[in-house]
C-alpha positions in Angstrom: 80.0 120.0 60.3 82.2 121.3 57.8 83.1 119.3 54.4 87.6 119.9 54.2 89.6 118.7 51.4 92.7 117.4 52.7 94.8 119.0 49.8 97.7 121.7 50.2 95.5 124.2 48.4 93.1 124.1 51.3 95.6 124.4 54.2 95.2 127.8 54.8 91.5 127.6 55.4 91.7 124.5 57.7 94.1 126.4 59.9 91.1 128.8 59.5 88.6 126.8 61.3 91.0 125.3 63.9 91.9 128.4 65.3 88.0 128.4 65.6 87.7 125.0 66.7 84.9 123.9 63.5 84.7 120.0 63.1 85.4 119.0 59.9 84.9 115.9 57.9 87.9 115.1 55.6 87.3 113.8 52.4 88.8 114.0 48.6 86.8 116.3 46.1 84.1 113.5 45.0 83.6 112.8 48.3 82.6 116.2 49.9 80.5 116.8 46.4 78.7 113.3 47.4 78.5 114.7 51.2 76.7 118.8 50.3 74.5 116.5 48.0 73.2 114.1 51.0 73.3 116.7 52.9 75.8 115.2 55.1 78.1 118.6 56.0 76.1 121.7 55.7 79.5 123.9 53.7 81.9 123.3 52.0 84.2 123.9 48.6 82.8 121.4 46.2 84.0 121.2 43.1 82.5 123.8 40.4 80.8 121.5 38.0 78.3 120.6 40.7 78.0 124.2 42.3 75.3 124.9 39.8 71.8 126.1 41.3 73.5 125.7 44.5 73.7 129.0 47.8 77.3 129.4 47.2 79.4 132.1 47.9 82.1 134.4 46.3 84.8 132.3 47.0 86.5 128.9 45.6 90.4 128.1 45.0 91.1 128.9 42.2 94.9 129.6 40.0 95.7 131.7 37.3 97.5 130.6 34.0 99.1 127.7 35.6 97.9 125.2 38.8 100.8 123.0 39.0 98.3 119.7 40.7 95.4 119.5 37.8 97.2 118.1 35.3 96.8 115.6 32.4 99.4 113.7 31.5 100.0 110.8 29.7 98.4 107.0 29.9 94.2 107.3 29.8 91.2 107.2 32.1 89.9 109.7 34.7 90.8 111.0 38.4 88.7 109.0 40.8 89.3 112.0 43.6 87.8 114.3 40.8 84.3 116.0 39.4 85.4 119.2 38.1 89.0 118.5 36.4 87.5 115.4 34.9 85.1 117.3 32.7 87.7 120.0 32.3 90.0 118.3 30.3 86.6 117.0 28.1 85.3 120.4 27.4 89.0 121.1 26.3 89.2 118.1 24.6 92.4 117.2 26.4 93.4 113.1 26.0 95.2 111.2 28.4 94.9 110.3 32.3 94.0 113.3 34.9 95.8 113.4 37.6 93.9 116.2 40.5 95.8 116.8 44.1 99.1 116.6 46.1 100.0 113.1 44.4 100.3 115.6 41.1 103.1 117.2 42.4 105.4 114.5 42.0 104.5 114.0 38.0 106.5 115.2 35.1 106.0 116.1 31.7 101.8 117.0 31.9 99.2 119.7 30.9 98.7 121.7 33.1 94.8 122.2 32.9 94.3 125.5 34.1 97.1 126.6 31.5 95.6 125.4 28.8 91.9 127.2 30.6 94.2 130.8 30.0 95.4 130.0 27.0 92.2 129.7 25.3 89.5 132.0 27.0 93.0 134.7 29.0 90.8 134.2 32.5 91.7 131.8 35.7 89.7 128.8 36.8 88.0 127.6 39.5 87.8 124.4 40.2 85.5 124.8 43.1 83.3 127.1 45.1 82.4 127.7 48.6 78.3 126.7 49.6 76.9 125.9 52.2 73.0 123.5 53.0 72.0 126.1 55.5 72.7 128.5 58.3 73.7 131.4 55.3 74.2 134.6 56.9 76.3 132.1 60.2 79.0 130.9 57.3 79.4 134.3 55.2 80.6 136.3 58.6 82.9 133.5 58.3 83.7 133.1 54.7 84.3 137.5 55.2 86.0 137.4 58.0 88.7 134.4 56.4 88.7 136.7 53.2 89.9 140.1 55.3 92.6 137.9 57.0 96.2 137.1 56.2 96.2 133.4 56.9 99.8 133.3 58.8 100.9 128.8 58.4 103.2 127.4 60.9 107.3 127.2 59.3 107.0 124.0 60.9 103.3 123.3 60.0 104.1 123.9 56.0 107.2 122.6 55.9 105.7 119.2 58.0 102.7 119.5 55.4 105.5 119.4 52.1 107.6 116.6 53.9 105.0 114.0 53.5 104.5 115.0 49.8 107.7 115.3 48.9 107.8 118.8 48.0 110.2 120.9 49.5 109.3 124.0 51.5 110.1 126.4 48.8 107.4 124.5 46.2 104.7 124.6 48.8 105.6 128.3 49.8 105.4 129.4 46.4 102.8 127.4 45.3 100.0 129.1 48.6 101.4 132.5 48.0 102.2 132.6 44.2 99.5 130.0 42.6 96.6 129.4 44.0 94.3 132.0 45.7 90.2 132.0 46.4 88.8 135.5 46.4 86.3 135.7 42.9 86.1 138.8 41.4 84.0 139.9 37.9 86.7 137.3 36.0 86.2 134.8 37.3 82.9 135.0 37.5 83.0 135.3 34.0 85.5 132.2 33.9 82.9 130.1 35.9 79.8 131.1 33.7 81.6 130.1 30.6 83.1 126.9 32.1 80.0 125.4 32.9 77.7 126.7 29.9 80.6 124.0 28.6 79.5 121.5 31.1 76.2 121.8 29.7 76.6 121.5 26.6 79.1 118.3 26.9 77.2 116.2 29.0 73.8 117.2 26.9 76.2 116.1 24.1 
């Protein structure tokens, strides 16, 4: 059983799983993290901050320079759906209300946390990683296929998803084509290493 974060940033992966007739269990990041820890699911994109010492592949939910869907807005408080983003705001010492996921598209005049990370480290930010509890080889093959195959989302599917979010098709397509990507190279690994180290320092303190 796959755990699936039901956000636009993973729509290409969801479409890929549908073609494979793979069963999924949907949830927000914090829920998926908990299910993964309890081994209630075999594999999932889990929050980067929870991926330390787990069996993970070189694939994640990644953004460079800006992400649009991980924000700090006016107010205060954490986003209960999040794990990584709440800590990222603290690591960057940015005060306010953390808002993540599809609902962030409707927010205005907020701070983009990927942009703040990039300004500080000149690196992209890895918000989640694909990790497994078992059957490593099987999932390795699946992930390699996903990364090697260009994922085409039908126009009607993306338009319907965008309408549900209250954004237009063009914005949704640009988000997937130009902002979100998945393959981790050395820059992404370096960025993740920095974040996990900074997170440890913050948690200890």
